[in-house]
C-alpha positions as CSV (number, residue, x, y, z in Angstrom):
1,M,0.0,0.0,0.0
2,Q,1.5,3.3,-1.1
3,S,1.9,5.6,1.9
4,V,2.6,9.0,0.2
5,A,0.8,10.4,-2.8
6,E,2.9,11.6,-5.7
7,Y,2.8,15.4,-5.1
8,V,3.2,15.4,-1.3
9,D,6.3,17.4,-0.4
10,S,6.5,17.5,3.4
11,L,4.6,18.1,6.7
12,V,5.1,21.6,8.0
13,C,4.3,22.9,11.5
14,S,1.5,25.5,11.4
15,A,3.2,27.5,14.2
16,C,7.0,27.2,14.1
17,G,7.5,26.1,10.4
18,A,9.5,22.9,11.2
19,A,9.3,20.4,8.3
20,F,9.0,16.6,8.6
21,A,9.2,13.6,6.2
22,P,5.7,12.6,5.2
23,A,6.4,8.9,4.9
24,Q,6.8,8.5,8.6
25,R,4.0,8.4,11.3
26,H,3.6,11.9,12.8
27,T,1.2,13.4,15.3
28,T,1.9,17.1,16.2
29,C,5.1,19.0,15.8
30,S,7.8,17.4,17.9
31,H,9.3,20.9,18.6
32,C,6.3,22.9,19.7
33,G,3.3,20.5,19.9
34,K,1.2,22.4,17.3
35,P,-0.6,20.9,14.3
36,L,1.2,19.7,11.2
37,L,-0.2,20.5,7.8
38,V,0.6,18.8,4.5
39,R,2.6,20.8,1.9
40,Y,2.4,19.8,-1.8
41,R,4.7,20.4,-4.7
42,I,2.3,23.0,-6.1
43,E,4.7,24.2,-8.8
44,A,4.8,20.8,-10.3
45,L,1.0,20.8,-10.4
46,R,0.5,24.2,-12.0
47,G,-0.9,23.8,-15.4
48,R,-1.3,20.1,-14.9
49,F,-4.0,20.0,-12.2
50,R,-6.7,22.3,-13.6
51,P,-10.5,22.6,-13.1
52,E,-10.9,21.3,-16.7
53,V,-9.6,17.9,-15.7
54,L,-12.3,17.3,-13.0
55,P,-15.5,16.6,-15.0
56,G,-16.0,12.9,-15.4
57,R,-14.0,12.0,-12.3
58,A,-15.5,10.1,-9.4
59,R,-18.1,12.1,-7.5
60,S,-16.3,11.8,-4.2
61,L,-13.6,13.7,-2.4
62,W,-11.0,11.6,-4.2
63,R,-11.6,13.5,-7.4
64,Y,-8.9,15.9,-6.0
65,A,-6.3,13.2,-5.8
66,E,-3.4,15.5,-6.8
67,V,-3.8,17.5,-3.5
68,L,-4.6,14.6,-1.2
69,P,-1.9,12.8,0.9
70,V,-2.7,9.2,-0.1
71,P,-3.6,7.9,-3.5
72,P,-7.3,7.0,-4.2
73,D,-8.1,3.3,-3.6
74,P,-11.6,1.8,-3.6
75,R,-10.6,-0.4,-0.6
76,W,-10.9,2.5,1.8
77,S,-13.7,4.6,0.3
78,L,-17.3,4.6,1.3
79,G,-18.3,7.3,-1.2
80,E,-17.4,10.3,1.0
81,G,-17.6,13.8,-0.4
82,W,-19.3,15.6,-3.3
83,T,-22.3,16.5,-1.2
84,P,-25.0,18.7,-2.7
85,L,-24.9,22.5,-2.7
86,L,-28.6,23.3,-2.5
87,P,-30.3,26.7,-3.2
88,Q,-32.5,27.9,-0.4
89,P,-35.1,30.0,-2.2
90,R,-37.8,30.3,0.4
91,L,-35.4,31.1,3.2
92,G,-33.5,33.4,0.9
93,R,-36.6,35.4,0.1
94,A,-37.5,35.6,3.8
95,L,-34.1,36.9,4.7
96,G,-33.5,39.1,1.6
97,L,-30.7,36.9,0.4
98,P,-31.6,35.5,-3.0
99,K,-28.2,33.7,-3.4
100,L,-28.4,31.6,-0.2
101,Y,-27.2,28.0,-0.3
102,V,-26.6,25.1,2.1
103,K,-23.8,22.6,1.7
104,D,-25.5,19.5,3.0
105,E,-22.9,17.2,4.6
106,S,-25.5,14.9,6.1
107,L,-25.4,12.8,2.9
108,N,-21.9,11.6,3.7
109,P,-21.4,8.0,4.9
110,G,-22.5,7.7,8.5
111,G,-24.6,10.9,8.1
112,S,-22.0,13.5,8.9
113,F,-19.1,15.6,7.6
114,K,-16.7,13.7,9.8
115,A,-16.6,11.0,7.0
116,R,-14.3,13.3,5.0
117,G,-11.6,13.7,7.5
118,L,-11.6,10.2,8.9
119,A,-11.6,8.6,5.4
120,V,-8.3,10.3,4.7
121,A,-6.8,10.0,8.2
122,V,-7.6,6.2,8.5
123,A,-6.3,5.5,5.0
124,A,-3.1,7.4,5.8
125,A,-2.6,5.6,9.1
126,A,-3.2,2.2,7.5
127,A,-0.7,3.0,4.7
128,R,1.9,3.6,7.4
129,G,1.3,0.3,9.1
130,V,-1.1,1.4,11.9
131,Q,-3.3,-1.5,13.1
132,Q,-5.1,0.3,16.0
133,V,-6.7,3.8,15.8
134,G,-8.6,5.8,18.4
135,V,-10.2,9.1,19.2
136,A,-12.1,11.0,21.8
137,S,-15.2,12.4,20.2
138,A,-18.5,14.2,20.8
139,G,-20.1,11.5,18.6
140,N,-19.9,11.9,14.8
141,A,-16.1,11.6,14.5
142,A,-16.2,8.4,16.6
143,G,-18.9,7.0,14.4
144,A,-17.0,7.8,11.2
145,L,-13.8,6.4,12.6
146,A,-15.6,3.2,13.6
147,L,-16.9,2.8,10.0
148,Y,-13.6,3.5,8.2
149,A,-11.6,1.3,10.7
150,A,-14.0,-1.5,9.9
151,R,-13.6,-0.9,6.2
152,L,-9.8,-1.3,6.5
153,G,-9.8,-4.0,9.1
154,L,-8.4,-1.9,11.9
155,R,-9.2,-2.0,15.6
156,A,-10.9,1.2,16.8
157,V,-11.0,2.5,20.4
158,L,-13.3,5.3,21.1
159,F,-13.9,7.6,24.2
160,L,-17.2,9.4,24.3
161,P,-18.9,11.8,26.7
162,E,-21.8,10.1,28.6
163,E,-24.2,12.6,27.0
164,T,-23.2,11.6,23.4
165,P,-26.4,11.1,21.3
166,E,-27.3,7.5,21.3
167,P,-27.3,7.0,17.5
168,A,-23.6,7.9,17.4
169,V,-22.9,5.4,20.1
170,W,-24.9,2.7,18.3
171,E,-23.0,3.4,15.1
172,C,-19.7,2.8,16.9
173,Q,-20.9,-0.4,18.5
174,I,-22.4,-2.0,15.5
175,A,-19.2,-1.3,13.5
176,G,-17.3,-3.3,16.1
177,A,-15.5,-0.5,17.9
178,E,-14.5,-0.6,21.5
179,V,-16.5,2.2,23.2
180,H,-15.8,3.9,26.5
181,R,-18.3,6.4,28.0
182,V,-16.8,9.2,30.2
183,P,-18.6,11.8,32.4
184,G,-18.2,15.4,31.3
185,T,-17.3,17.0,28.0
186,I,-15.0,16.0,25.1
187,A,-12.2,17.5,27.2
188,E,-12.7,14.8,29.9
189,A,-13.1,12.2,27.2
190,G,-9.9,13.3,25.7
191,A,-8.0,13.2,29.0
192,A,-9.3,9.6,29.6
193,F,-8.3,8.6,26.0
194,E,-4.8,10.0,26.5
195,A,-4.4,8.1,29.8
196,Y,-5.6,4.9,28.1
197,R,-3.0,5.4,25.4
198,Q,-0.2,5.7,27.9
199,E,-1.0,2.1,28.8
200,H,-1.7,1.1,25.1
201,P,0.9,3.0,23.0
202,D,0.1,1.1,19.8
203,I,-3.2,3.0,19.5
204,F,-2.7,5.8,17.0
205,S,-4.7,8.9,17.8
206,V,-6.6,10.5,14.9
207,A,-8.0,13.3,17.2
208,T,-8.7,16.7,15.7
209,L,-5.5,18.3,14.4
210,R,-3.4,15.8,16.4
211,E,-2.4,14.1,13.1
212,P,-1.9,15.9,9.7
213,Y,-4.5,14.2,7.5
214,R,-8.1,14.8,8.8
215,V,-7.8,18.4,7.7
216,E,-6.9,17.2,4.2
217,G,-10.2,15.4,3.9
218,K,-12.1,18.4,5.2
219,K,-10.4,20.8,2.9
220,T,-12.2,19.2,-0.1
221,M,-15.3,21.0,0.9
222,G,-13.6,24.2,-0.3
223,Y,-12.7,22.6,-3.7
224,E,-16.3,21.4,-4.1
225,L,-17.7,24.8,-3.4
226,F,-15.5,26.2,-6.2
227,E,-16.7,23.6,-8.7
228,Q,-20.4,23.7,-7.6
229,L,-20.5,27.5,-7.9
230,G,-19.2,27.4,-11.5
231,G,-15.6,28.3,-10.8
232,R,-15.9,30.9,-8.1
233,L,-16.1,31.1,-4.3
234,P,-19.0,32.4,-2.2
235,D,-18.8,35.7,-0.5
236,V,-19.7,34.4,3.0
237,I,-19.3,31.0,4.6
238,L,-20.9,30.2,7.9
239,Y,-19.4,27.1,9.6
240,P,-20.3,25.4,12.9
241,T,-17.0,25.5,14.9
242,G,-16.0,23.1,17.6
243,G,-12.5,21.8,16.7
244,G,-12.5,23.9,13.6
245,T,-10.9,21.4,11.2
246,G,-13.2,22.2,8.3
247,L,-12.7,26.0,8.7
248,I,-9.0,25.5,8.7
249,G,-9.1,23.0,5.9
250,M,-11.2,25.2,3.5
251,W,-8.9,28.1,4.1
252,K,-6.0,25.8,3.2
253,A,-7.8,24.7,0.0
254,F,-8.3,28.4,-1.0
255,E,-4.6,29.0,-0.6
256,E,-3.8,26.0,-2.7
257,M,-6.2,27.1,-5.4
258,E,-4.5,30.5,-5.6
259,A,-1.1,28.9,-5.8
260,L,-2.4,26.6,-8.6
261,G,-3.7,29.5,-10.5
262,W,-7.4,28.6,-10.1
263,I,-8.4,31.8,-8.3
264,G,-6.8,35.2,-7.4
265,P,-6.5,36.6,-3.9
266,E,-10.3,36.8,-3.3
267,R,-11.6,34.9,-0.3
268,P,-15.0,34.3,1.3
269,R,-15.6,36.0,4.7
270,M,-15.5,33.1,7.1
271,V,-17.9,33.0,10.1
272,A,-17.2,30.7,13.0
273,V,-20.5,29.7,14.6
274,Q,-20.6,28.5,18.2
275,A,-23.2,27.9,20.9
276,A,-23.7,30.5,23.6
277,G,-23.0,27.9,26.3
278,C,-19.6,27.1,24.8
279,A,-18.1,29.9,22.8
280,P,-14.4,30.1,23.4
281,I,-13.6,31.2,19.8
282,V,-16.2,33.9,19.8
283,R,-14.9,35.3,23.1
284,A,-11.3,35.2,22.0
285,F,-12.2,36.9,18.7
286,Q,-14.2,39.7,20.4
287,E,-11.3,40.2,22.8
288,G,-8.7,40.4,20.1
289,R,-6.8,37.4,21.4
290,E,-4.6,35.0,19.3
291,T,-5.6,31.9,21.3
292,A,-8.8,31.0,23.2
293,A,-9.0,30.3,26.9
294,Y,-10.7,27.1,28.2
295,W,-14.5,27.5,28.4
296,E,-15.6,26.4,31.9
297,D,-18.9,24.5,32.4
298,A,-19.6,24.1,28.7
299,Q,-23.3,23.4,28.0
300,T,-25.3,23.1,24.7
301,I,-27.6,20.8,22.9
302,A,-25.3,20.8,20.0
303,A,-22.9,18.1,21.0
304,G,-20.3,18.9,18.3
305,L,-20.0,22.5,19.5
306,R,-19.4,21.4,23.1
307,V,-15.6,21.8,22.7
308,P,-14.2,23.9,25.6
309,K,-10.7,24.3,24.0
310,A,-9.6,23.6,20.4
311,L,-5.9,22.7,19.7
312,G,-6.2,24.8,16.5
313,D,-7.7,27.8,18.1
314,F,-4.9,30.1,16.8
315,L,-5.5,28.9,13.3
316,I,-9.2,29.4,13.5
317,L,-8.8,33.0,14.8
318,R,-6.2,33.6,12.1
319,V,-8.6,32.5,9.4
320,L,-11.4,34.8,10.7
321,R,-9.2,37.8,10.8
322,E,-7.4,37.2,7.4
323,S,-10.8,36.8,5.8
324,Q,-12.4,39.8,7.4
325,G,-14.9,37.4,8.9
326,T,-16.4,37.1,12.4
327,A,-17.5,34.8,15.1
328,V,-21.1,34.4,16.3
329,A,-22.6,32.7,19.3
330,V,-26.3,31.5,19.2
331,S,-28.5,30.2,22.0
332,D,-29.9,26.7,22.2
333,A,-33.4,28.1,21.8
334,D,-32.4,29.8,18.6
335,I,-30.8,26.5,17.4
336,Q,-34.0,24.6,18.0
337,A,-36.1,27.3,16.3
338,A,-33.7,27.1,13.3
339,M,-34.0,23.3,13.1
340,R,-37.8,23.6,12.9
341,R,-37.8,26.5,10.5
342,W,-35.3,24.9,8.1
343,A,-37.3,21.6,8.0
344,Q,-40.6,23.3,7.5
345,T,-39.3,25.9,5.0
346,E,-36.8,24.0,2.8
347,G,-37.2,20.3,3.9
348,L,-33.7,20.1,5.4
349,L,-33.3,17.9,8.4
350,A,-30.4,19.8,10.0
351,A,-28.3,18.7,12.9
352,P,-28.3,21.3,15.8
353,E,-24.7,22.3,14.8
354,G,-25.9,22.9,11.2
355,A,-29.0,24.8,12.4
356,A,-26.7,27.0,14.4
357,T,-25.4,28.5,11.2
358,L,-29.0,29.5,10.2
359,A,-29.5,31.1,13.6
360,A,-26.2,33.0,13.2
361,L,-27.1,34.2,9.7
362,I,-30.4,35.7,11.0
363,Q,-28.3,37.6,13.6
364,L,-25.9,38.8,10.9
365,Q,-28.6,39.8,8.4
366,E,-30.4,41.8,11.1
367,A,-27.1,43.6,11.9
368,G,-26.5,44.4,8.2
369,W,-23.3,42.3,8.1
370,V,-24.4,40.4,5.0
371,H,-25.9,42.0,1.9
372,A,-28.6,41.0,-0.6
373,E,-26.2,40.7,-3.6
374,E,-23.8,38.3,-1.7
375,T,-23.6,34.6,-2.2
376,V,-23.9,33.0,1.2
377,V,-23.2,29.3,2.1
378,L,-24.4,27.6,5.3
379,F,-22.9,24.3,6.3
380,N,-25.2,21.6,7.7
381,T,-22.8,19.1,9.2
382,A,-25.1,16.1,9.9
383,T,-28.6,14.7,9.8
384,A,-31.1,15.5,12.5
385,H,-31.7,11.7,12.7
386,K,-28.6,11.4,14.8
387,Y,-30.1,13.7,17.5
388,P,-33.4,12.2,18.6
389,A,-33.4,13.8,22.0
390,V,-32.9,17.3,20.5
391,V,-35.7,16.6,17.9
392,R,-38.0,15.6,20.7
393,Q,-37.2,19.0,22.5
394,V,-38.0,20.8,19.2
395,L,-41.3,19.1,18.8
396,R,-42.2,19.6,22.5
397,Q,-41.5,23.4,22.1
398,A,-43.7,23.5,19.0
399,G,-46.5,21.6,20.8
400,G,-46.2,18.7,18.5
401,P,-46.1,14.9,19.2
402,V,-43.0,13.6,21.0
C-alpha cells in the first residue's frame, strides 16, 4: 500500500514552520506541539491540475487526488464527499438573500461531515502500518472512525462523553469498535483517552489536528464549493465550529487554489458559529486574542459544539481575521427554532450544529453584516436523525407529538 501520494512534499508545523518527512508516522510538531499541515509540490502541479480535468472524475472527495496525501483506492472509500450545494429559495426570500445555499454534509457515509476527514486519516494511518486507531469524540467523529476502521480491518478504540447522542454510540458499537463512556465533555473524554493510550501505546490517535490528515479530507469542501458555484467562491461561509478542522481546511484549500492559478487573492468572509453555552472562539475573537481560553462549564444541545478548548484555536482565529470574517454565538433556543424553520421551509433535516449557522445568519442579516447581492453558504454538518433527544425537544416546544 503506497503511503505517500505523488505530489506530497512534506509536513510543516503550522506554528514554528519545522518540516518533517511525510512517509513516517507523525502526530503534532515534535518541537512545539502544534498541528502539522501537508505541503504539496504545487509548482509541479500548476498547469497540470486544472479545473478542466475534473469533469468525469468520481463524485467523491478523491476527485482531488493530486492534492490529497494518499492515493485513491476503492478499498478505503465509502463514497465520501461531493455532497450537494442546495439553493435555499424560500429562506433566501424571507431573509432578503436570494443567493443563499446550504452545503448539506448529512449525505456523507454515516450521516455527517466527519466522514471526509476520517476517510483520509484512516487511509493514511493504515498506509503507514497502523493497526489500531482511536479518538475522543462528541459523537460523529467516533462513528466515522468506527466505519472506516471496519472498512480497513483496523481496531478502533473510542472515548465518548456520557451525553453523546445514542445513534452515534450505536454506530460505533455496530461497527465493532471498543467504546468507553466518560462523564463530562469531550475534554474529559480526551483526557481519559490519553491516559488509556499511555498504557496502550500502539493505538494511533486521529483526534482533531493531532495528526496531519483529517484536515486534508475536510479541505475538499472548499474545492467542491469552487466547482459547484461554477468556478468561483462564495462571498460568505458560515461554519459550525468546535475543533474547527473544516474551517482551517477550507482556508488551506483556497490558498492551494490560488497557488495553482485557479483563483486570485479573493476569499470568502469566514464565520465561526458556536453555541452561547460554549463559545471560546467567539470570546477570543471579540477580545482580540490570538488563542482561546478554556471555556468552563460548557453546555449546549449541539454536541459537536461542546468543545471547551480547540488545539487549532490560533489557526481558526487567524482565518477569521485574514478573511475579514467574524464569530457568532447563538442560543440553544435559537438553534431549536432554526431546526424547525429549516425543516418546514426547505425540507432540510439539519443537525443542531448545522442549524446554528442559520440562527447565526439571522443575527448577521439583522445587523446588516451580509448583503442582498452576496452569495452565502451555510454548512449543515449532519442529519437530525442522529439527535433524537434534540428533535423531541424541538417538537415539544412546538406543541407537536413527541
